[in-house]
C-alpha positions in Angstrom: -36.5 -20.0 -60.7 -35.1 -23.0 -58.6 -31.9 -20.6 -57.6 -34.6 -18.0 -56.4 -36.6 -20.8 -54.6 -33.5 -22.3 -52.9 -32.7 -18.7 -51.8 -35.8 -17.8 -50.5 -36.0 -20.8 -48.3 -32.7 -21.0 -47.1 -33.1 -17.0 -46.3 -36.5 -18.4 -44.1 -35.2 -21.6 -42.7 -31.5 -20.2 -41.9 -32.6 -18.2 -38.9 -35.4 -20.5 -37.6 -32.7 -23.1 -37.3 -30.3 -20.5 -35.5 -33.2 -19.9 -33.0 -33.8 -23.4 -32.3 -30.4 -24.0 -31.8 -30.1 -21.1 -29.3 -33.1 -22.4 -27.6 -31.2 -25.6 -27.0 -28.2 -24.2 -25.9 -30.2 -22.2 -23.3 -31.8 -25.4 -22.0 -28.4 -27.3 -22.0 -26.7 -24.5 -20.0 -29.8 -24.0 -17.6 -29.9 -27.8 -17.1 -26.3 -28.0 -16.3 -26.7 -24.9 -13.4 -29.7 -26.9 -11.9 -27.6 -30.4 -11.9 -24.7 -28.5 -9.9 -26.4 -26.7 -7.5 -29.8 -28.2 -7.0 -28.4 -30.9 -4.7 -26.6 -28.7 -2.7 -23.6 -30.4 -2.6 -20.3 -29.5 -4.7 -16.8 -28.0 -4.4 -15.8 -24.8 -6.1 -12.4 -22.9 -6.6 -12.7 -19.2 -7.9 -9.8 -16.8 -8.8 -10.4 -13.6 -9.0 -7.7 -11.1 -10.7 -6.9 -7.4 -8.5 -6.6 -4.5 -10.1 -2.9 -4.3 -8.7 -2.6 -8.0 -10.5 -2.6 -9.6 -7.6 -4.9 -12.8 -7.4 -7.4 -13.6 -4.8 -8.5 -17.5 -4.8 -11.7 -19.0 -2.8 -12.2 -22.7 -2.6 -15.2 -23.8 -0.9 -17.1 -27.0 -0.1 -20.7 -27.0 0.1 -22.8 -30.4 1.8 -26.4 -29.8 2.5 -26.4 -26.5 4.2 -22.9 -26.6 5.4 -20.2 -24.5 3.7 -16.7 -24.3 4.4 -14.4 -21.7 2.4 -10.6 -20.8 2.4 -9.8 -17.2 0.8 -6.2 -16.6 0.0 -4.9 -12.9 -0.8 -1.3 -13.1 -0.7 0.2 -14.3 2.0 -3.3 -13.8 4.0 -5.6 -16.8 4.5 -8.8 -17.1 6.1 -11.2 -19.9 6.9 -14.7 -19.7 7.4 -17.2 -22.5 8.3 -21.1 -21.9 7.9 -23.1 -24.3 10.0 -27.0 -23.9 10.7 -26.9 -20.6 9.7 -23.6 -19.7 12.0 -20.8 -18.2 11.0 -17.5 -19.5 12.3 -14.0 -18.2 11.6 -10.7 -19.9 12.0 -8.0 -17.9 14.4 -5.0 -18.4 15.5 -6.4 -19.7 18.8 -9.2 -22.0 17.1 -12.5 -21.8 15.7 -14.4 -18.7 16.7 -18.3 -17.7 16.3 -18.4 -14.9 13.7 -19.3 -11.2 15.7 -18.1 -12.7 19.0 -16.1 -10.7 21.2 -12.8 -10.6 19.9 -10.0 -11.7 22.3 -6.3 -11.7 22.0 -4.4 -14.4 20.5 -1.9 -16.7 22.6 0.8 -14.7 21.5 -0.7 -11.3 22.9 -1.5 -10.3 19.3 -5.2 -9.3 18.3 -6.7 -11.5 15.5 -7.6 -10.2 12.5 -11.8 -9.3 11.9 -13.4 -12.3 10.7 -14.5 -12.3 6.8 -17.3 -10.3 6.1 -20.7 -12.2 5.1 -20.3 -11.7 1.5 -23.1 -13.6 0.5 -25.2 -13.0 -2.6 -24.1 -12.5 -6.1 -20.6 -10.6 -6.2 -19.2 -13.6 -5.5 -18.7 -14.0 -1.6 -17.5 -17.0 0.0 -20.9 -18.6 0.6 -21.4 -20.2 -2.7 -21.1 -19.0 -6.2 -24.3 -20.0 -7.3 -26.7 -17.2 -6.9 -24.1 -15.0 -9.2 -24.0 -17.6 -11.5 -27.9 -18.5 -11.7 -28.2 -14.7 -12.1 -25.8 -13.9 -14.9 -27.0 -17.1 -16.8 -30.6 -15.9 -16.8 -29.7 -12.5 -18.1 -27.9 -14.1 -21.1 -30.5 -13.4 -24.2 -28.2 -15.4 -26.8 -25.8 -18.1 -26.6 -23.2 -19.3 -29.2 -20.7 -22.1 -29.3 -17.4 -21.4 -29.0 -15.3 -25.0 -29.2 -16.2 -26.6 -26.0 -17.6 -23.4 -24.3 -21.0 -22.0 -24.4 -20.7 -17.8 -24.6 -23.2 -15.3 -23.8 -23.4 -11.8 -23.2 -25.4 -9.0 -21.8 -25.2 -5.4 -20.9 -25.6 -4.5 -17.4 -25.3 -1.9 -14.4 -21.7 -1.9 -12.7 -23.6 -1.8 -9.4 -25.8 -5.1 -10.1 -24.4 -8.4 -9.4 -21.4 -8.8 -11.9 -18.3 -10.2 -10.8 -16.4 -7.9 -8.9 -13.2 -7.9 -6.9 -14.2 -6.2 -3.3 -11.7 -3.4 -4.1 -12.5 -3.0 -7.6 -14.2 0.6 -8.1 -17.7 1.0 -9.4 -18.2 2.0 -12.9 -20.8 4.5 -14.0 -23.1 3.5 -16.7 -23.6 0.0 -18.0 -21.0 -2.8 -18.9 -20.9 -5.8 -21.1 -20.6 -8.9 -19.1 -19.4 -12.2 -20.8 -20.4 -15.7 -19.7 -18.4 -18.2 -20.5 -19.8 -22.2 -19.5 -17.9 -25.4 -19.6 -20.1 -28.3 -19.2 -19.1 -32.1 -18.2 -21.2 -35.0 -17.3 -24.3 -32.3 -17.5 -23.1 -30.2 -15.0 -20.8 -27.3 -14.8 -17.2 -28.0 -14.7 -16.0 -24.0 -15.1 -17.4 -20.7 -15.8 -16.1 -17.3 -16.3 -17.8 -14.2 -15.9 -15.7 -11.2 -17.6 -17.0 -7.4 -17.4 -15.6 -4.5 -19.1 -16.9 -1.0 -19.4 -15.0 2.4 -20.2 -16.2 6.1 -18.7 -15.0 9.3 -19.1 -13.0 10.6 -15.9 -13.0 14.3 -14.7 -9.9 15.1 -17.1 -11.9 14.1 -20.0 -9.7 10.8 -20.3 -11.5 7.5 -21.5 -10.8 4.8 -18.8 -11.3 1.2 -19.3 -11.6 -1.2 -16.5 -11.9 -5.1 -16.7 -12.5 -7.2 -14.1 -13.3 -11.2 -13.9 -13.8 -14.4 -11.9 -13.6 -18.2 -13.2 -14.9 -20.7 -11.0 -14.3 -24.7 -11.3 -16.6 -27.0 -9.8 -16.0 -30.5 -8.9 -17.0 -33.5 -6.5 -20.4 -32.6 -7.7 -22.8 -34.8 -5.0 -20.2 -36.5 -3.7 -18.6 -33.2 -1.3 -18.6 -33.8 2.4 -17.9 -31.3 4.9 -16.5 -32.2 8.4 -17.5 -30.0 11.2 -14.6 -29.6 13.8 -15.2 -30.7 17.7 -14.7 -27.2 18.7 -17.4 -25.8 16.3 -20.0 -28.5 17.6 -19.1 -27.4 21.1 -19.7 -23.5 20.0 -23.1 -24.8 18.4 -24.1 -26.6 21.5 -23.3 -23.8 24.0 -24.8 -21.0 21.8 
């Protein structure tokens, strides 16, 4: 009878322990997210692979309502500064208020359009906060894999998953994997990977995958310096 009793107790207790462990992991991850973003002061760097094999990199600093972002796509680089809710872009002739009439550069060429305001959960330049908070909230079960916390959920490709701007939308649903690394109680790295497949008009199954990895640093010590040009534009706007 003893083996039977032990087997019965194990069958009852193991799922309970696993459930408690999962709840604890959820709390740890949620706490790390709050510790990272609650102070509105952190630096980040994101890497977004493109379908053509290239990689778009985004680096940014957020400092209590001010955000400075640099986007690098191949040889093209764009800088964006957000101060007091206003967006400023760096052109070859200096900082300009986004949405202001475009003028020619000093060499006679026309400056490129300012980067779009990609605020929100799709990985726009303002901040990765919304995207990560929403993804973490959708994970129902977490597992511990080495030094990482890993969770998955199924979502719509039209939702708020990680997706480069030129990645085509997929019909149906996709599986999103969230991999979180934590250091000193805050996020140090987070990867959102999305994978899905669909049948095209030719009857072929097409599989697409895309991901974005973001690292965090200088939490609580980030400083964003406002250029004199931007200060002058703020005063005149």
